[in-house]
C-alpha positions as CSV (number, residue, x, y, z in Angstrom):
1,X,24.4,-3.9,6.2
2,X,22.9,-6.6,4.1
3,X,21.4,-6.0,0.7
4,X,18.0,-7.6,0.4
5,X,16.6,-8.2,-3.1
6,X,12.9,-7.7,-3.0
7,X,10.7,-10.0,-5.2
8,X,8.4,-8.2,-7.7
9,X,5.2,-9.1,-5.8
10,X,6.5,-7.4,-2.6
11,X,7.9,-4.3,-4.3
12,X,4.7,-2.4,-3.9
13,X,5.4,-2.6,-0.1
14,X,8.9,-1.1,-0.6
15,X,7.7,1.8,-2.8
16,X,8.9,0.0,-5.9
17,X,12.4,-0.6,-4.6
18,X,14.0,-3.7,-6.0
19,X,16.6,-3.9,-3.3
20,X,17.0,-2.4,0.1
21,X,19.6,-2.3,2.8
22,X,18.9,-3.5,6.3
23,X,20.7,-4.7,9.3
24,X,20.5,-8.1,10.9
25,X,22.7,-11.0,12.0
26,X,20.0,-13.7,11.0
27,X,17.2,-13.9,8.5
28,X,14.7,-13.3,11.4
29,X,16.4,-10.1,12.2
30,X,16.5,-9.0,8.6
31,X,12.7,-9.6,8.3
32,X,12.2,-7.6,11.6
33,X,14.2,-4.7,10.1
34,X,12.2,-5.0,6.7
35,X,9.0,-4.9,8.8
36,X,10.1,-1.8,10.7
37,X,10.9,0.0,7.5
38,X,8.1,-1.5,5.3
39,X,5.1,-2.5,7.3
40,X,3.2,-5.6,6.1
41,X,6.2,-7.3,4.5
42,X,6.7,-9.9,7.4
43,X,3.1,-11.1,6.9
44,X,3.8,-11.9,3.2
45,X,7.1,-13.8,4.3
46,X,6.2,-15.4,7.5
47,X,3.3,-17.7,8.6
48,X,1.1,-16.8,11.6
49,X,3.0,-19.4,13.6
50,X,6.1,-17.3,13.1
51,X,8.2,-19.3,10.7
52,X,9.1,-18.6,7.1
53,X,6.2,-19.6,4.9
54,X,6.7,-23.0,3.2
55,X,6.4,-21.6,-0.2
56,X,9.3,-19.1,0.5
57,X,13.0,-20.1,0.2
58,X,15.8,-17.8,1.4
59,X,19.2,-17.7,-0.2
60,X,22.2,-15.8,1.4
61,X,25.1,-15.0,-0.8
62,X,23.8,-17.4,-3.5
63,X,23.2,-20.4,-1.1
64,X,19.8,-21.7,-0.2
65,X,19.7,-21.8,3.5
66,X,18.0,-24.8,5.2
67,X,18.2,-22.9,8.6
68,X,15.6,-20.5,7.2
69,X,15.0,-17.9,10.0
70,X,18.1,-18.9,11.8
71,X,20.4,-18.5,8.8
72,X,23.3,-16.3,9.5
73,X,23.8,-13.0,7.5
74,X,26.9,-11.0,7.3
75,X,27.1,-7.2,6.9
76,X,28.1,-7.7,3.2
77,X,25.6,-10.4,2.5
78,X,23.0,-10.5,-0.3
79,X,19.7,-11.9,0.7
80,X,17.1,-13.2,-1.7
81,X,13.5,-14.4,-0.9
82,X,12.4,-16.8,-3.5
83,X,9.4,-18.8,-4.4
84,X,9.9,-22.6,-3.7
85,X,9.5,-24.8,-6.6
86,X,7.1,-27.7,-6.3
87,X,6.1,-30.5,-8.6
88,X,7.5,-33.6,-10.1
């Protein structure tokens, strides 16, 4: 199962856990598993339209994934949800 690192702003939803272990073959499935265990987390990561919020970037095994919700996750993967940097 994948290890998901939980950003500080979402840790109140995970009872303060900095990382959790969930199953999923894609980021979409990982978020669904997170939502099942920690209700409300999906609303903080995904827009009402169902996609990952624009201000959220997902990295799997240290690589930012352009596929976003469709990005593949392996059983031994580490997943990080990060704030996207904007500016110039």
